[in-house]
C-alpha positions as CSV (number, residue, x, y, z in Angstrom):
1,M,104.6,83.1,117.6
2,Q,104.7,80.5,120.3
3,H,104.3,83.3,122.9
4,G,101.2,84.9,121.4
5,V,102.5,87.4,118.9
6,Q,100.4,87.1,115.8
7,R,101.6,90.0,113.5
8,Y,104.9,90.5,111.7
9,L,105.9,93.1,109.1
10,I,108.6,92.5,106.5
11,I,109.8,95.6,104.6
12,R,111.7,95.0,101.4
13,C,113.5,97.6,99.2
14,E,112.5,97.3,95.5
15,N,116.2,96.6,94.5
16,A,117.1,94.4,97.5
17,N,117.7,91.2,95.5
18,R,116.7,90.1,92.0
19,H,116.0,86.5,93.2
20,Y,114.3,87.2,96.5
21,T,111.4,89.1,95.1
22,T,108.5,90.3,97.2
23,E,106.3,87.5,95.8
24,F,109.1,84.9,96.5
25,V,109.3,86.0,100.2
26,Q,105.5,85.9,100.5
27,Q,105.4,82.3,99.0
28,L,108.2,81.2,101.2
29,F,106.5,82.3,104.4
30,A,103.2,80.9,103.3
31,E,104.8,77.5,102.6
32,E,106.8,77.4,105.8
33,G,103.9,78.6,107.9
34,K,101.9,75.5,106.9
35,G,98.6,77.3,107.6
36,E,99.7,78.6,111.0
37,F,99.5,82.2,109.7
38,S,98.5,84.1,106.6
39,T,100.7,86.2,104.4
40,R,99.8,89.3,102.4
41,I,101.7,91.7,100.1
42,N,101.2,95.4,100.1
43,V,103.2,97.3,97.5
44,L,103.3,101.0,98.4
45,G,104.3,104.3,97.0
46,H,105.8,104.8,93.6
47,A,104.6,101.5,92.2
48,Q,101.0,102.7,92.5
49,Q,101.8,106.1,90.9
50,G,104.3,104.9,88.3
51,G,107.9,105.6,87.8
52,N,110.9,105.3,90.0
53,P,111.1,107.1,93.3
54,T,112.8,110.5,93.2
55,P,115.2,111.7,96.0
56,F,112.2,113.7,97.3
57,D,110.1,110.5,97.5
58,R,112.9,108.6,99.3
59,N,113.4,111.5,101.7
60,M,109.7,111.8,102.4
61,G,109.5,108.0,103.0
62,T,112.3,108.2,105.4
63,K,110.7,111.1,107.3
64,L,107.4,109.3,107.5
65,A,108.9,106.1,108.7
66,A,111.0,107.8,111.3
67,R,107.9,109.7,112.6
68,A,105.8,106.5,112.6
69,L,108.4,104.6,114.6
70,E,108.9,107.5,117.1
71,Y,105.1,107.5,117.6
72,L,104.9,103.7,118.1
73,I,107.7,103.8,120.7
74,T,106.0,106.7,122.5
75,Q,102.7,104.9,122.4
76,A,104.2,101.6,123.6
77,K,106.0,103.3,126.5
78,E,102.8,105.1,127.5
79,Y,100.2,102.4,127.1
80,V,101.8,99.0,127.3
81,D,102.5,97.4,130.7
82,L,105.1,94.7,130.0
83,E,105.0,93.3,133.6
84,K,101.2,92.7,133.5
85,C,101.1,92.0,129.7
86,E,98.4,94.7,129.4
87,N,97.7,97.1,126.6
88,K,95.9,100.2,127.9
89,A,95.6,101.9,124.5
90,I,91.9,102.6,124.5
91,E,91.7,106.3,123.9
92,N,90.7,107.8,120.5
93,D,94.2,109.2,119.9
94,T,95.8,105.7,120.0
95,A,94.2,104.6,116.7
96,T,95.6,107.1,114.3
97,L,96.8,107.4,110.7
98,L,99.9,109.3,109.6
99,G,99.6,111.8,106.8
100,L,100.3,115.3,105.5
101,R,98.0,118.2,106.5
102,G,99.3,121.1,104.5
103,R,103.0,121.0,105.1
104,R,102.9,119.2,108.4
105,V,103.2,115.5,109.1
106,V,100.5,114.7,111.6
107,F,98.7,111.8,113.2
108,T,94.9,112.0,113.0
109,P,92.6,109.8,115.0
110,V,90.7,107.3,112.9
111,E,87.4,108.4,114.4
112,E,88.1,112.0,113.2
113,L,88.9,110.8,109.7
114,A,85.6,108.8,109.6
115,G,83.7,112.1,109.6
116,E,85.8,113.3,106.6
117,T,85.5,110.3,104.4
118,D,83.1,109.0,101.8
119,F,83.5,105.3,102.4
120,D,81.2,104.2,99.5
121,H,83.6,105.8,97.0
122,R,86.8,105.6,99.2
123,L,87.4,109.3,98.9
124,P,87.6,112.3,101.2
125,L,84.4,114.4,101.4
126,D,86.4,117.6,100.6
127,Q,88.4,117.0,97.4
128,W,90.1,120.5,97.4
129,W,92.4,119.6,94.5
130,L,89.5,119.3,92.0
131,K,89.3,123.0,92.1
132,L,92.8,123.2,90.6
133,R,91.9,121.2,87.5
134,P,91.1,124.3,85.3
135,L,94.5,125.7,86.2
136,L,96.2,122.4,85.5
137,R,94.5,122.3,82.1
138,I,95.9,125.8,81.3
139,L,99.4,124.8,82.4
140,A,99.1,121.7,80.2
141,K,98.2,124.1,77.3
142,H,94.6,122.8,76.8
143,N,92.1,125.2,75.4
144,S,90.4,126.0,78.7
145,T,89.3,129.0,80.6
146,Y,90.4,129.7,84.2
147,Y,87.7,129.5,86.8
148,T,88.1,131.7,89.8
149,E,86.9,129.0,92.2
150,A,90.4,127.5,92.0
151,M,91.4,130.5,94.1
152,D,88.9,129.5,96.9
153,V,91.0,126.7,98.3
154,P,90.5,126.9,102.1
155,E,93.6,127.6,104.2
156,I,94.7,124.7,106.4
157,E,94.8,125.4,110.1
158,G,98.3,126.1,111.3
159,E,99.9,126.4,107.9
160,M,101.9,129.5,107.1
161,D,102.8,130.9,103.7
C-alpha cells in the first residue's frame, strides 16, 4: 500500500478454518488497518442460493475463476505499461463482466449490459426464464395448464443443440 496499490482481494473457502471465519478475517484487517483502508465482505454462490455446493458448482466455479484470471493476465499484458506506470485500458471491451450466455462463458462489455438491464429493479429486461414457469408448475405437479409461449424462448446466438 505504500507504493500506491489500493485494492486487495482475499478469497476464503467456506471450510478453510473454523476459527478464522470470514467475519474474523474482515475484523482483523479492519483493526490492523487503523482507518488506512476499508474492508468489505462479499459471500458468493451457494450461500445465496442455499445448500452446499455440488461437484458441478465447484467445477463451474473453478472454470469461471480460471477464465477470469486468464482474461486479467491478457488484459494486463495488453494495456498496462509497467515501465511508464500507465494503464491504457480505455476501450469498452476492457470493462467487462464474466457470465454464461447459453452454454458459453463470455465476457460482455458493461456498456452493452447497460442496455439490457432494468436498473430500478436490478433485473435483466428480457427474463426469458419466466416463460418456463407454467412448465415448472406441471413438473412440480401443480394443477396448471401448459402455455405454449414457453416454447417461444429465443435461441441464443452461437449456441448449438
